[in-house]
Every structure is written in structure tokens, then in C-alpha cells.
C-alpha positions as MATLAB code, in Angstrom:
seq = 'MKVLVLNAGSSSLKYQVIDMETEEMLAKGYFERIGQPNSFLTHKVRGVKHKFEHQAKNHEQAIQFVLSRLTNHHYGIIKDLSELSGIGHRVVHGGEKFSDAVVINEEVMEEIKNCSDLAPLHNPAAILGMEACRKVVPNMKMVAVFDTAFHQTLPKERYLYPIPYQYYEKYGVRKYGFHGTSHQYVSQRVAKLLGKKVSDLKIINCHLGQGASICAIQNGKSVETSMGLTPLGGIVMGTRSGDLDPSVVTYVMQKEKLSPEKMENRLNKESGAYGVSSVSVDFRDIEVEANAGGHHAKLALDIFHDTAANYIAKCMVAMNGMDVLTFTAGVGEKGQDSRQAICDKLEVFGVKLDKEKNQAIKGDEAKISLPSSKVEVFVIPTNEELMIARETMRHLG';
ca = [
     -38.173   56.958   20.130;
     -40.726   57.541   22.863;
     -43.957   55.689   23.551;
     -46.954   56.884   25.538;
     -48.591   53.992   27.430;
     -52.224   54.492   28.463;
     -54.394   52.476   30.838;
     -57.904   53.929   30.789;
     -60.469   53.201   33.471;
     -64.112   54.219   33.460;
     -63.276   57.411   35.382;
     -59.481   57.345   35.419;
     -56.416   57.410   33.203;
     -52.949   56.102   34.029;
     -50.021   56.843   31.764;
     -46.282   56.587   31.305;
     -43.886   57.951   28.713;
     -40.971   55.591   28.041;
     -37.800   56.292   26.076;
     -37.396   53.093   24.065;
     -33.712   53.650   23.332;
     -32.886   53.364   27.041;
     -36.211   51.887   28.277;
     -36.244   54.643   30.880;
     -39.545   55.899   32.271;
     -39.529   59.673   31.649;
     -42.887   60.647   33.145;
     -45.927   59.011   34.674;
     -49.253   60.098   36.020;
     -52.750   59.278   37.163;
     -55.864   61.279   36.259;
     -58.660   60.532   38.729;
     -62.398   61.230   38.957;
     -62.844   61.985   35.256;
     -66.391   63.206   34.661;
     -66.765   64.405   38.240;
     -66.524   67.985   39.574;
     -63.349   67.338   41.596;
     -61.162   65.609   38.986;
     -57.400   65.970   39.343;
     -54.110   64.823   37.871;
     -51.024   63.590   39.714;
     -48.062   63.967   37.357;
     -44.524   62.793   38.161;
     -41.497   63.934   36.178;
     -37.787   64.019   37.065;
     -38.586   62.504   40.462;
     -40.992   65.289   41.468;
     -44.750   64.906   41.858;
     -47.098   67.678   40.776;
     -50.818   67.788   41.485;
     -53.205   69.655   39.184;
     -56.853   70.169   40.004;
     -58.377   70.240   36.549;
     -61.956   69.727   35.431;
     -62.110   66.950   32.835;
     -65.656   66.175   31.752;
     -64.535   63.178   29.709;
     -61.459   61.186   28.617;
     -60.884   63.482   25.653;
     -60.416   66.471   27.952;
     -58.273   64.403   30.321;
     -55.922   63.304   27.522;
     -55.732   66.870   26.176;
     -54.598   68.062   29.602;
     -52.108   65.199   30.029;
     -50.535   66.002   26.665;
     -50.328   69.675   27.626;
     -48.352   68.671   30.733;
     -46.036   66.405   28.727;
     -45.175   69.236   26.333;
     -45.044   71.962   29.006;
     -41.671   73.703   29.462;
     -41.677   73.141   33.233;
     -43.531   69.844   33.657;
     -42.902   68.140   30.341;
     -40.372   65.799   28.752;
     -41.008   66.477   25.044;
     -41.117   69.675   23.018;
     -43.710   68.459   20.573;
     -46.084   65.498   20.178;
     -44.176   64.520   17.026;
     -41.524   63.122   19.391;
     -43.923   60.315   20.302;
     -43.559   57.243   18.090;
     -46.955   55.936   19.107;
     -49.443   55.152   21.876;
     -49.834   51.740   23.493;
     -53.219   50.979   25.084;
     -53.692   48.350   27.752;
     -56.772   46.239   26.969;
     -57.897   43.630   29.490;
     -59.804   41.209   27.266;
     -59.110   40.221   23.671;
     -61.166   37.034   23.658;
     -60.050   34.458   21.109;
     -59.782   37.080   18.370;
     -56.456   38.503   19.546;
     -53.469   36.267   20.243;
     -51.037   39.191   19.901;
     -50.932   42.961   20.173;
     -52.383   44.740   17.137;
     -52.336   48.144   15.442;
     -55.639   49.859   16.204;
     -58.165   50.553   13.468;
     -61.969   50.609   13.201;
     -62.222   46.828   12.892;
     -60.005   46.254   15.928;
     -62.019   48.682   18.045;
     -65.238   46.935   17.032;
     -63.809   43.547   18.047;
     -62.691   44.957   21.416;
     -66.237   46.225   21.942;
     -67.519   42.724   21.118;
     -65.431   41.368   24.017;
     -67.016   43.779   26.489;
     -69.412   41.126   27.831;
     -66.333   39.313   29.161;
     -64.801   42.469   30.692;
     -67.656   44.952   31.224;
     -65.662   47.219   33.545;
     -62.475   47.339   31.510;
     -62.980   47.028   27.749;
     -65.473   49.901   27.399;
     -63.027   52.100   29.324;
     -60.209   51.136   26.960;
     -62.410   52.118   24.015;
     -63.041   55.499   25.648;
     -59.288   56.048   25.806;
     -58.788   55.054   22.159;
     -61.628   57.209   20.886;
     -60.361   60.176   22.882;
     -56.847   59.784   21.454;
     -58.197   59.630   17.911;
     -59.873   62.996   18.462;
     -56.967   64.687   20.235;
     -54.078   63.242   18.156;
     -55.790   61.869   15.019;
     -52.580   61.051   13.149;
     -50.880   59.188   15.998;
     -50.391   55.447   15.486;
     -51.820   53.317   18.290;
     -51.421   49.692   19.377;
     -53.710   47.585   21.590;
     -51.903   45.223   23.980;
     -54.110   42.570   25.599;
     -53.829   41.005   29.065;
     -55.280   37.804   27.606;
     -53.109   37.493   24.473;
     -50.122   35.838   26.206;
     -52.360   32.948   27.295;
     -53.676   32.117   23.829;
     -51.005   29.402   23.683;
     -52.790   27.309   26.337;
     -53.598   23.807   25.022;
     -57.294   23.158   24.476;
     -57.550   20.591   27.269;
     -56.509   23.308   29.725;
     -58.685   26.156   28.525;
     -61.962   24.315   27.968;
     -64.380   23.826   30.870;
     -66.145   20.463   31.345;
     -69.595   21.876   30.616;
     -71.722   21.465   27.440;
     -69.472   22.272   24.478;
     -72.169   24.484   22.980;
     -71.429   27.182   25.590;
     -67.914   27.497   24.213;
     -69.191   27.607   20.629;
     -72.046   30.045   21.323;
     -70.615   32.321   24.006;
     -66.866   31.734   24.079;
     -66.977   30.292   27.600;
     -63.424   29.090   28.302;
     -60.351   29.967   30.344;
     -58.644   33.092   29.033;
     -56.193   34.073   31.776;
     -55.006   37.577   32.655;
     -51.916   39.548   33.787;
     -50.354   38.406   30.508;
     -48.064   41.423   30.087;
     -46.737   40.950   33.631;
     -46.097   37.223   33.174;
     -44.397   37.880   29.837;
     -42.187   40.649   31.213;
     -41.071   38.706   34.288;
     -40.275   35.564   32.297;
     -38.112   37.539   29.857;
     -36.408   39.442   32.666;
     -35.493   36.395   34.778;
     -34.136   34.617   31.699;
     -31.890   37.610   31.056;
     -30.684   37.580   34.672;
     -29.835   33.888   34.345;
     -28.060   34.447   31.046;
     -30.339   31.923   29.336;
     -32.930   31.934   26.603;
     -36.493   32.098   27.883;
     -37.242   29.276   25.436;
     -34.911   26.988   27.429;
     -36.621   27.480   30.797;
     -39.634   26.211   32.734;
     -40.779   29.247   34.711;
     -43.644   29.624   37.154;
     -44.471   33.259   37.816;
     -46.576   34.299   40.814;
     -48.221   37.675   40.241;
     -49.503   38.241   43.762;
     -51.415   41.331   44.779;
     -55.039   42.219   45.448;
     -55.543   40.596   42.070;
     -53.387   37.494   41.749;
     -52.572   34.875   39.166;
     -49.998   32.141   38.644;
     -48.661   31.153   35.247;
     -46.596   28.259   33.885;
     -44.279   29.488   31.122;
     -42.530   26.848   29.016;
     -40.402   27.721   25.978;
     -41.442   31.346   26.561;
     -45.137   30.514   26.195;
     -48.003   30.294   28.664;
     -49.124   26.673   29.046;
     -51.218   26.982   32.240;
     -52.593   29.859   34.290;
     -54.896   30.286   37.250;
     -57.407   32.965   36.212;
     -60.244   31.787   34.018;
     -63.104   33.221   31.957;
     -62.749   36.343   34.111;
     -60.201   37.542   36.684;
     -62.412   36.050   39.423;
     -61.086   32.507   38.999;
     -57.919   30.912   40.341;
     -56.238   31.448   43.699;
     -57.614   33.451   46.630;
     -57.154   37.210   46.166;
     -57.726   40.381   48.153;
     -61.489   40.524   47.637;
     -62.024   37.817   44.984;
     -62.939   34.281   45.943;
     -60.899   32.396   43.370;
     -62.029   28.878   42.432;
     -65.127   27.468   44.146;
     -67.380   24.440   43.946;
     -70.003   25.873   41.507;
     -72.773   24.728   43.830;
     -71.545   27.211   46.458;
     -72.723   30.018   44.184;
     -76.213   28.684   43.513;
     -76.671   27.540   47.128;
     -75.828   30.972   48.593;
     -77.951   32.727   45.953;
     -80.960   30.637   46.950;
     -80.420   31.045   50.692;
     -79.740   34.801   50.534;
     -82.157   35.450   47.654;
     -79.423   37.170   45.656;
     -79.604   38.211   42.026;
     -76.769   37.174   39.678;
     -75.459   40.750   39.779;
     -75.405   40.857   43.584;
     -73.778   37.432   43.821;
     -71.119   38.440   41.312;
     -70.439   41.580   43.341;
     -70.149   39.504   46.523;
     -67.638   37.133   44.930;
     -65.593   39.947   43.384;
     -65.636   42.599   46.101;
     -66.587   40.963   49.406;
     -64.796   37.611   49.323;
     -61.206   36.393   49.241;
     -58.873   37.302   52.084;
     -61.130   40.198   53.033;
     -64.201   37.985   53.195;
     -62.521   35.493   55.525;
     -60.703   38.010   57.723;
     -63.230   40.895   57.785;
     -60.172   43.098   58.340;
     -59.182   44.833   55.116;
     -58.698   44.472   51.390;
     -54.989   45.138   51.982;
     -52.829   42.102   52.765;
     -50.534   44.265   54.913;
     -53.397   45.083   57.276;
     -54.384   41.420   57.434;
     -50.792   40.460   58.311;
     -50.754   43.002   61.162;
     -53.989   41.576   62.545;
     -52.731   37.997   62.170;
     -49.498   38.819   64.015;
     -51.578   40.351   66.803;
     -53.401   37.046   67.256;
     -56.368   37.546   64.940;
     -57.612   34.048   64.159;
     -59.627   34.926   61.055;
     -56.805   37.063   59.671;
     -54.341   34.195   60.064;
     -56.838   31.809   58.490;
     -57.238   34.129   55.489;
     -53.467   34.175   54.949;
     -53.213   30.413   55.382;
     -55.859   29.878   52.687;
     -54.082   32.350   50.381;
     -50.720   30.623   50.800;
     -52.207   27.151   50.446;
     -54.092   27.901   47.224;
     -51.007   29.582   45.751;
     -48.762   26.603   46.555;
     -51.333   24.178   45.168;
     -51.554   26.073   41.893;
     -47.764   26.160   41.613;
     -47.839   22.362   41.914;
     -50.503   22.239   39.195;
     -48.282   24.362   36.955;
     -45.391   21.975   37.584;
     -47.533   19.112   36.322;
     -48.322   21.120   33.191;
     -44.590   21.502   32.412;
     -43.317   18.275   34.002;
     -41.087   20.284   36.316;
     -39.908   23.782   37.189;
     -36.537   25.518   36.761;
     -37.396   28.944   38.130;
     -40.015   30.318   40.521;
     -40.608   34.076   40.415;
     -42.615   36.418   42.632;
     -43.925   39.774   41.444;
     -46.597   42.476   42.051;
     -47.442   44.040   45.430;
     -47.472   40.970   47.691;
     -45.001   39.058   45.549;
     -42.457   41.880   45.643;
     -42.935   43.105   49.221;
     -44.576   40.260   51.140;
     -41.571   38.459   52.604;
     -43.681   36.351   54.966;
     -46.038   35.256   52.183;
     -43.128   34.272   49.943;
     -41.647   32.197   52.756;
     -44.977   30.550   53.639;
     -45.543   29.543   50.012;
     -41.986   28.302   49.480;
     -42.094   26.302   52.723;
     -44.957   24.296   51.200;
     -42.821   23.592   48.122;
     -39.820   22.067   49.909;
     -41.036   18.638   48.758;
     -40.146   19.767   45.208;
     -36.636   20.843   46.213;
     -37.396   24.526   46.758;
     -35.035   25.913   49.409;
     -35.424   29.565   50.337;
     -32.606   31.683   51.737;
     -34.775   32.929   54.587;
     -32.435   35.719   55.697;
     -32.099   37.085   52.180;
     -35.828   36.750   51.598;
     -36.584   38.851   54.668;
     -34.154   41.521   53.480;
     -35.782   41.881   50.052;
     -38.763   44.200   49.790;
     -39.482   45.424   46.300;
     -35.998   44.870   44.881;
     -34.844   42.499   42.178;
     -33.006   39.568   43.748;
     -32.405   35.837   43.863;
     -33.689   34.500   47.199;
     -33.045   30.739   46.967;
     -30.155   28.825   48.527;
     -27.377   27.444   46.291;
     -28.592   23.928   47.183;
     -32.140   24.615   45.937;
     -33.232   22.536   42.936;
     -35.353   25.506   41.822;
     -34.000   29.039   41.537;
     -36.311   31.539   43.244;
     -36.371   35.227   42.309;
     -38.181   38.410   43.203;
     -38.716   40.407   39.998;
     -40.615   43.731   40.168;
     -43.037   43.705   37.272;
     -43.139   46.393   34.594;
     -46.291   45.974   32.551;
     -45.971   49.462   31.067;
     -42.541   48.684   29.641;
     -43.886   45.429   28.175;
     -46.737   47.353   26.542;
     -44.244   49.886   25.178;
     -42.074   47.085   23.762;
     -45.068   45.475   22.097;
     -46.141   48.855   20.725;
     -42.745   49.449   19.144;
     -42.640   45.901   17.760;
     -45.927   46.394   15.942;
     -45.041   49.868   14.717;
     -41.794   48.517   13.261;
];
């Protein structure tokens, strides 16, 4: 039983093939610059990377070429496409319509299109991937797995905004949350490591990277999360502002004479740690500058750590406590100094980090809290593709 996991962008296509009997990743790749003259594929199989310069005018041609690599005698891992049990598609936004993954049909695709106003960069790209697959492998069963679905268990008092209720009724304005597959995977994985049921734990997972979100998981369900209507809300991120006083937006728009589109671009791509530091969108570069004495770089990191710790405290209130704190994604898995800075702010809640072990862990799975800590702290590398594959198999029976 093998599943092909696809993550389609507007001009890109990421994929993995996973053997569901062993949950081993057999092949992965990234098709870039689709629709442009210099498109190319990076394909990794059996530990070896191969680069193919191949003209793909659209996603259909890109998927055709990917499938030809997967079935190729030298580069492939299957003899025939019939070895694939199905295709799992990552979809960013499912709105309120989808509280679970779903087998894809015409009605589902239409509903995903209807959510495009909430994810204009991502949902249309996902549809491109689905439509291309239907043309290339028309008989293949496909499942849509939504970043937002895991958070559909949020109580109403936590997902509604204190603005006129009509905006929720008319436009669906509410908190949706994102990174759901990552939060779900990490919560299940840490429960397994502890030898406990996820339903018996209060877990706070910190998915920290250029995009970042924090989630409170109680009884295996999301009960609070930091991102909101869009992935712009919540804690400070690489280039995203996170939560603001709403008047900041209108005030700057008036002063700078910015259109809504330009202001949205500024908040999404020119703010966050990059906006404060003016150094880089990469936290590693900001850390280097901060260690060299860069005041703005250090300030950017301080704001990032402070907002993360504050949201962890908010998640503790939502669950009336915390058993486990987990760190995942790029900064969460490899940012030892950020993990320590955040945990230092949580000592009041009984969090005690094993600082030597924390510094030794960079991208590996490990427990990094002291035996005396009231909260167990783990680093858990995320695996969203495996979670999508699991959900795909669950819905295909």
C-alpha cells in the first residue's frame, strides 16, 4: 500500500511517496517554476538526488513527468501506477465546511474553490493539482486533507471575533487556525513516546518556523490555536506580523497612503522578525547578527520569544494546565537558543529545561526537560506528509 502525497503551489509541486505498511518515505521531490521556461524537478530516491530540467507548461505536464520518474527503472520506486492506493492532497483552507479529510469529488472541489477568498494563494493551487491528477490518472482515488480541519473542534467563544456577528454569518469571519496536520502528527507522536493515549494528555505544540503557530491539544483535540482567519495572525513570524492592535493597520494605511492590498503585503512579507531586524527572513541569519551585537536583531528575537511564551500561557489557560510542551518545524527543531529562551520564560509554570541536552539536540527527536520539571518538554520533528498519507488511507478504507 503506497500513497502519493501532493502539495501544489501556484508554480510548484512538492510530493512524497510513502509505503503505508512501514510508513517509510520511498521518494520525494520538488518541481519548481511550473509554467516558466526554466522549470526543473529535484527528485530524491534511495538517498540520491537527481535534477531534471524539464519544460512543464502547467501542473498536468508536471505531474505526468513526476509519475514517469516514479515508474522509471532507474529513478523510480514502483513498476506501475496501479501500485498506488491513492493520492493525498494538502489543502490549506477548508473553511467551516470541512472538519475532516474527505474523498475528492466534484462537490468537494467546488467547496474548496468557494474557500479561495480565505486562502487566495493556496486553495486555487490545490485545485490545479487535483484537476491535473484527474486528467493524468483519472481512475485514481484522491483525498483532500485540510490544514484547518484539526481546529474545527475549537469552542465558539475561542473562534469568534468580537466584531458584529453579521460578519461571521455573511462572510465566515472567524478564527480557523492552520498547521493542523503538523499539530495532529506531533501530538500523536509524543503520546506514543510517552506510552500514553493522546486523549489523556494536555499538549501544547509549538510549530515554529518562518510560519509559526502554537496549539493547545486536549483529549487529542485542538482547543486553542494562535493563527486566525488567515495565517497572518498569532505570534511573530519570519515576515508576518502576528497579532496587532487593529488600529495599527488603519493608522499606517492612512499615513503611508497604502491600499488594502499593499498593506496586506507589508504585514505578510515585510513585517515580523524581518521587519524589526531588517536583516533577513531567516531566523538563523538574525541570530548571527544578534550574537554579533546587532540591537535590532536581538530585539526581533526577544519579541518572537516573548509572544511565543505568552501564547503558551494562553493555551495553558484554555486547558487548565499543561502536561507536555513540544517544539517542531525549522526553528522548533533546530533553534536551541530559541527553545531555551522560550522555556526560561515558562519556569514560573514549572518548566525546567535540561540546557546541556537542549543545546545538543538539533533536528532530532528527544526529551529535553529535566526529571524535576513539572512539564515534559520534547523536540519532535514534524511529518505533515505522513499525516496526510495516514488520513488518505483512513478515508480510502
